[in-house]
N, C-alpha and C positions, 0 to 999 in steps of 0.2 A: 095520525101518529098516536100509537097506543101507549108508549112508554118513553120516557127520557132515559137515555143510557150514556154513561161516561166510562172511559177506561183511562187510567194513568199508569204508565210504564216507566220505570226508572232503572238504569244500569250504572254501575260504578266500577272504576278500575284504577289501579295504581299506574303512575307514569314516572318517567325519569326525574321529573321536577316536583312531583307530589301526587296529585290525583285528579281524575276527571269524572264527572257525572253527567249522563245524558238522560233527559226526561221528556216524555211525550204525553200529551193529553189530547183526547179526541172525544167529542160528543156530538149531539145533533146540531149545535150551533157553532162549534169551535174545533180547531185543530192547531195546536201550538207545540213548539219544541223549545227547550232550554238546555244550554250546555254551561256547566259550572266547572272551572278549574280551581284547584286549591293547593296551597303550599304552606307548610308549617301551621296548619290549623286556620288559615286565613283564605278568604275568597280572593284569588289572584286574577281571574278573568271570568267573564260571564257574557253570554250571548243568547239571543232569542230569535225565533223564526215563526212565521204565521202562515202555514200552508193553506188554511181556510179560516176565514174570519168574517164577522158580520158587517163591519164598516170599513170604508177605505182608509180611515185614519189608524186602524189597529196596528199594522206592521211597524209604523214609526215609533210605537210605544216600546219596541225592543231596546231602543237606545237608552230608555230610562232605567233599564236594569244596571247600567254602569254605576248607579248610586250604591249598589251593593258591594262594590270593590272595597276591600279592606275589612269587610265584616268577618268576625270570628265565626267559625263553624259552630253550630248549636243544634242540639237534638230537638229543639222546639221549632217546628217549621214556620209557625206564625210569627216568629221573632222578626222576620223580614219587615213586618209592618211597623216595627218600632225603629227600624234603621233608615227607612225612607218615608216619603210622603205617598201613601198608598193611592191617594186621589189623583196623582200624576203618573200612575202606573196602569198598565193593563192588568186588571184583577187576576186573570187566569195565568198570564205569564209570571206574575209575582207569586201567586200560590204555588206554581210549578217550581219556581226557583227556590222557594222555601222548602218544599219537599225534597228537592235535590240536595240542598245544603244539609238538611236533617239526615238524609240517607248517608251522606259522607260522614257526618259527625258520629252516627251510630256505628259505622263501619260495615254496612250491608252492601252486598254485591248487587242485589236487586230488590225491587219493591213493586208490587202491582196492586192497584185498587180497581174493582169492578163495581159500578153503581147502577142501580135500576130504580127509577121513580115512576110507577104506573100512573096513567092518566087519572085525574081527579073525577070522583063521582060526587057532584055537589062541591063541598069544601073538603071532603074526606078522601084520603089516599094513603099511601105507604111509601117508605123509602128503605132501600136495602143496599147494604155494602158488604162485599166479600174481599178480604185481603189475601195475599198469596200464602200467608201462614195459617189460613183457615179461620182467622178471627173475623167475626161478622157482626153486623148491626142490623136490626129489623125494627123500624119505627112505624107506628101508626100516627098519621098526621091529620089534624083537623084545623083547617085554616092556617094561621101562622104559628100554631103551637104543635108540640109533640104530645099526642094523647097517651102514649105508652110505648114500651114498658118502662118501669123504673130502671135507672135513676133519672131518666129523661122526661118522665111524665110531667106535663104541665109547663115545661120549659119553652120559652119563646124561641123561634128560629131567627129572631132579629137581634135586638139590642142585648149585649152582654153574654151571648152564647159562648164565644171563645174564652172569655174570662171564667165562666162557670166550668167549662170543660177542663181547662188547664189547672184550675184550683181544686177540682174534685176527683179527677181521673188520673191514672198512670199516664205518662207522656205518650206512649204509643197508642193508647185507647183515645186519648184526647185528640191526637192527630187524626185518627180515623173518624171521630165524631165531627170534627171541623170540616173534613173533606165531604162527609155526607150532608152536613148542614148546607154547604154551598150548593150542592146539587138539588137538595129539596127546595131551595129558594128559586134557582134559575130554571128548574124543570117546569115551573108554572108558565114559562114562555111558550110552551107548545099549545097552550089553550087559545092562542090568538095568532093571526096571520101577521107576523112581524115584517113581512115584505111590504106591507102597506105603510110602514113608517119610513118616510123618505130619508131621514138622517137620525143620528143619535140624539137622545134627549139631553138637554143642557142641565142635567141633574148634578154635575160636579163630582160624581162618585168615582170616576175612572178617567184615564187619559182621553178617550174619545168623547166622554161626556162633559168635559170642561166647557163652560159656556162659550169661550172663544173658538173652540174647535168643533163643537157639536154640529153647527149648521153646515160645516164642510166635511163632516164624517158621514159620507153618503152610504146608505144601505146597499149592500151587495145582494141584489135579488137572486134568489135561488141557492144561496149559500147554506141554507138549512137542509139537512139530510135526515132520513128516518132510519134508525137502527133498531127499531122495535123487534124485528124478527131476524136480525143479522148482527148480533152483538159481536160475533167473532171477527167482523170486518173492522172493528174499532182498532186504530193504531196499526192496522195491517201493513200499511205503507211505510211504517217506521222501523220494521223489523231489522233490516240490514244496518240502518243507522244506529239503532240501539245496541246492536252487536259489535259496534265499532268497525264495521266492514267498509263504511263510506263516511266521508266528511260531511255530506249534506244529504 
């Protein structure tokens, strides 16, 4: 696997009762979908699906998204982490729900992110993001820090990144930076054979990693795919669903 790749596709439409947003995310390790319905500026229904996931416990995390019901639409995607306990959520479903909610709040009909994180050479690599409006980010990475360019040079990929981005960047640029930061961190997973891990680690960071669940969250061997040379295949199976041509 030469590069970690992720695509996020979001579509929004008006309905007789308000609006509906459909969002899909696919990368080497994951394939998730989220649907958000809203009325009068409030999340009125939310659902998630897990077409491809690393652990057997992951699909059950979709039910945790119900904690977002009643949340006001906001242009800040990461606001979902202040509305729910993120450690009891699937990280990727929650991220996707936040992006769907922000897309509705801004009033966009569509949003797309393409992310590419090449394989590390030592501790050095890069991370690239391209958005559908041609906005892009190109970072140099050295270990757990961004080596450049400004204004990200010297910033840690770990503690405090979202706070820094939201306090110093315009909202849409902060959103893109937070999306890329997530991929820069999880892209390191391609450096090891995760199929050798029998179950989720009891780290408590997400739904499957809660200590009570982790031993029962069995690794789905073979669920990791390689999109290094076929980025166009990402979210390919979501096209009709995103176009509101099918319900599932």
